[in-house]
C-alpha positions in Angstrom: 123.2 -92.7 87.3 119.7 -92.6 85.6 119.1 -93.6 82.2 120.6 -90.9 80.0 118.1 -88.4 79.0 116.9 -88.7 75.7 117.8 -92.6 75.8 115.2 -95.4 75.3 114.8 -97.0 79.1 114.2 -100.4 77.2 117.3 -99.9 75.2 119.8 -98.8 78.0 118.4 -101.9 80.2 119.8 -104.0 77.4 123.0 -102.3 77.1 123.8 -102.4 80.9 122.5 -106.0 81.4 125.1 -106.7 77.8 127.9 -105.4 79.9 126.8 -106.7 83.4 126.8 -110.2 81.9 130.4 -109.6 80.5 131.8 -108.4 83.6 130.3 -111.6 85.2 130.9 -114.1 82.5 134.6 -113.4 82.2 135.9 -112.1 86.0 136.3 -108.4 84.8 135.7 -106.7 87.5 136.6 -107.3 91.2 136.6 -105.4 94.5 139.0 -103.2 94.8 140.1 -102.9 91.1 141.3 -99.3 89.8 140.3 -99.2 86.4 141.8 -96.9 83.8 139.0 -96.3 80.7 140.8 -95.6 77.4 138.2 -92.8 75.8 139.5 -91.8 72.8 136.3 -89.5 72.2 135.1 -91.8 69.7 131.1 -93.3 70.2 132.8 -96.8 71.6 134.6 -95.5 74.3 131.6 -92.5 75.0 129.5 -95.8 75.7 131.6 -97.7 77.4 132.1 -95.1 80.4 128.6 -94.3 80.3 127.6 -97.7 81.0 130.6 -98.6 83.2 129.7 -95.5 85.5 126.0 -96.6 85.5 127.0 -100.4 86.6 129.6 -98.6 89.1 126.8 -96.9 91.0 124.8 -100.5 90.9 127.4 -102.6 92.3 127.3 -104.5 95.5 131.4 -104.5 95.2 133.9 -101.2 95.0 136.2 -100.0 92.5 137.1 -96.8 90.6 137.1 -95.5 87.3 139.9 -93.0 86.0 139.1 -91.7 82.3 142.0 -91.5 80.6 142.5 -89.3 77.3 145.8 -89.3 75.0 146.6 -86.3 72.9 148.9 -87.8 70.3 149.8 -84.1 69.5 147.8 -83.2 66.2 146.6 -80.0 65.8 143.0 -79.4 66.7 142.5 -82.1 68.9 139.6 -81.4 71.7 140.6 -82.5 75.1 137.7 -79.8 76.4 135.2 -81.7 74.2 136.1 -85.0 76.0 135.9 -82.8 79.7 132.8 -81.6 78.9 131.5 -85.4 78.2 133.1 -86.4 81.4 132.6 -84.1 84.2 128.6 -84.5 84.2 129.7 -88.3 84.9 131.0 -87.1 88.7 134.7 -88.7 87.4 138.3 -86.5 86.2 140.0 -86.7 83.2 143.3 -87.4 83.1 145.2 -86.6 79.7 148.4 -88.0 78.4 149.9 -85.7 76.3 152.1 -87.3 73.9 154.6 -86.1 71.0 152.9 -89.1 69.1 152.6 -87.0 65.6 155.9 -86.1 65.3 157.4 -90.1 66.2 154.9 -91.6 63.6 155.9 -88.7 60.7 159.6 -89.5 61.7 159.4 -93.2 61.9 156.8 -94.4 59.5 157.8 -96.8 56.8 156.5 -96.3 53.3 153.5 -98.6 52.8 152.9 -99.4 56.7 149.6 -98.5 58.5 149.3 -95.1 59.7 146.4 -96.0 62.0 148.1 -99.5 63.0 151.1 -97.5 64.3 149.4 -94.3 66.1 147.0 -97.3 67.7 150.5 -99.2 69.2 151.9 -96.0 70.2 148.3 -95.1 72.0 148.3 -98.1 73.8 151.5 -97.7 75.4 150.7 -94.2 76.4 147.9 -95.8 78.1 149.7 -98.8 79.8 151.7 -95.5 81.0 149.1 -94.1 82.3 147.6 -96.7 84.1 150.4 -97.4 86.3 151.3 -93.9 87.0 147.8 -94.0 88.0 147.9 -97.6 90.0 145.3 -99.2 88.1 145.4 -102.7 87.8 143.0 -102.8 84.8 142.6 -101.2 81.5 139.4 -101.1 80.4 138.5 -100.1 76.2 136.0 -99.8 73.8 135.7 -102.8 71.9 132.7 -104.4 70.8 131.1 -107.9 69.6 131.5 -106.7 65.8 135.3 -105.8 66.6 135.7 -109.4 68.1 134.1 -111.4 64.9 135.6 -108.5 62.3 139.4 -109.4 63.9 138.6 -113.3 63.7 137.9 -112.9 60.1 140.9 -110.8 59.1 143.1 -112.9 61.3 141.8 -115.9 59.0 141.5 -114.1 55.6 145.0 -112.2 56.0 147.2 -113.6 58.2 146.1 -117.2 58.6 145.6 -118.0 62.3 142.5 -118.6 64.4 142.5 -115.6 66.9 140.5 -112.5 67.7 140.7 -110.7 71.1 140.2 -111.6 74.5 137.4 -110.2 77.3 140.1 -110.2 79.3 143.9 -110.3 79.0 147.1 -109.6 80.9 149.5 -107.4 79.1 153.1 -108.5 78.5 154.8 -107.7 81.5 151.8 -108.8 83.6 150.8 -105.9 85.4 148.0 -104.9 83.8 145.0 -106.7 82.4 143.0 -105.6 79.6 139.2 -105.5 79.7 136.6 -105.3 77.2 133.1 -105.1 78.5 131.2 -104.0 75.4 131.9 -107.6 74.3 128.4 -108.3 73.7 127.2 -105.2 72.5 126.7 -104.9 68.9 127.8 -102.0 67.0 124.3 -100.9 66.0 123.4 -100.7 69.4 126.2 -98.3 70.7 125.4 -96.2 67.5 121.7 -95.9 68.3 122.9 -95.0 72.0 125.0 -91.9 71.5 122.6 -91.0 68.7 119.4 -91.2 71.6 121.6 -89.3 73.6 122.7 -86.6 71.3 126.7 -87.4 72.2 129.0 -86.4 69.3 132.3 -87.7 68.5 135.3 -85.9 68.8 137.9 -86.8 66.1 140.9 -87.2 66.4 142.3 -84.9 64.1 145.4 -87.2 63.0 145.8 -86.5 59.1 144.0 -89.8 57.8 141.4 -89.5 60.1 137.8 -90.9 58.2 140.3 -92.9 55.7 138.6 -96.4 56.4 140.7 -99.5 57.1 140.4 -101.5 54.2 140.8 -104.7 54.9 138.2 -104.1 57.9 135.4 -102.8 55.8 135.5 -105.8 53.6 135.1 -107.9 56.6 131.9 -105.4 57.7 130.8 -105.6 54.3 130.7 -109.1 54.2 129.1 -110.1 57.6 126.2 -106.9 56.2 125.7 -109.4 53.0 125.5 -112.4 55.4 123.5 -111.3 57.8 121.0 -110.7 55.0 120.3 -114.2 54.8 121.3 -115.5 57.9 120.3 -112.7 60.4 122.2 -114.8 63.8 125.4 -115.1 61.7 127.6 -112.3 64.3 126.0 -113.7 67.4 127.0 -117.4 66.0 130.8 -116.3 65.1 131.1 -114.3 68.7 129.2 -117.6 70.5 131.9 -119.8 68.1 135.0 -117.5 69.7 133.9 -119.4 73.3 133.0 -122.9 71.7 136.5 -123.8 70.6 136.9 -127.9 69.9 140.7 -128.4 70.0 141.0 -131.9 68.2 139.2 -130.8 65.0 141.8 -128.0 64.0 145.1 -128.2 62.4 147.0 -127.1 65.3 149.9 -129.6 65.6 150.6 -129.0 69.2 147.0 -129.7 70.2 147.1 -133.4 70.4 150.0 -133.3 73.1 147.5 -131.7 75.2 144.1 -132.2 74.6 143.6 -135.5 72.5 145.4 -137.4 75.0 142.9 -136.8 77.9 140.4 -138.0 75.3 142.4 -140.9 74.5 142.4 -142.2 77.7 139.1 -141.9 78.7 138.6 -143.7 75.8 140.7 -146.7 76.7 
């Protein structure tokens, strides 16, 4: 496919290059892969599908894209709007219809996060769809800002040095989750869908629009830091790929890492 109508060609080439680089750096896609693309209707998953479709048509290898959206059962969810987005790409949308709305209302514990519970259910539905469709990969639309916000949230609120991985195998070992937008800034994605005139589709859940307070705090902190340190987000992302285990406090690290360096020093 060509650059989407209305989108600056320089921006499109930059985003396409960044996704291609992520695929190469982390070995995200290989010959013969069948990729279930999680399509929520939001800006990130829409950008993901556009860019993967573009790269698919340019790639020297063959792989398949199967966009899947999860209908959680909330009244007003517009599957047809997502279908209208997918059709011009020459792909067929798969819709997973669930009763997640009823499950959440029945089982959500007081004080628990509505969105987190819903997200876990949706992820399970996507795994199920991927297996039914014979897919070995599940592509999700997490971008650079999601990675670094998750890193800070885990450090500040949980006390663990952990974020997300561009490529990770699920617990059952049969589906690999890939995140090809790891190098894309959220602002770039917002600009892409704005220029393309693409409208997001609301999940229509009762708390839609209510912000994740912890994540919003991380966004505000990063935006404040960025005013004084323009490259802070890129530096934090780079840090995730430049880990120095010997200089951390994990007591399991010396058994596996320090011994190697100590043997070299002898």
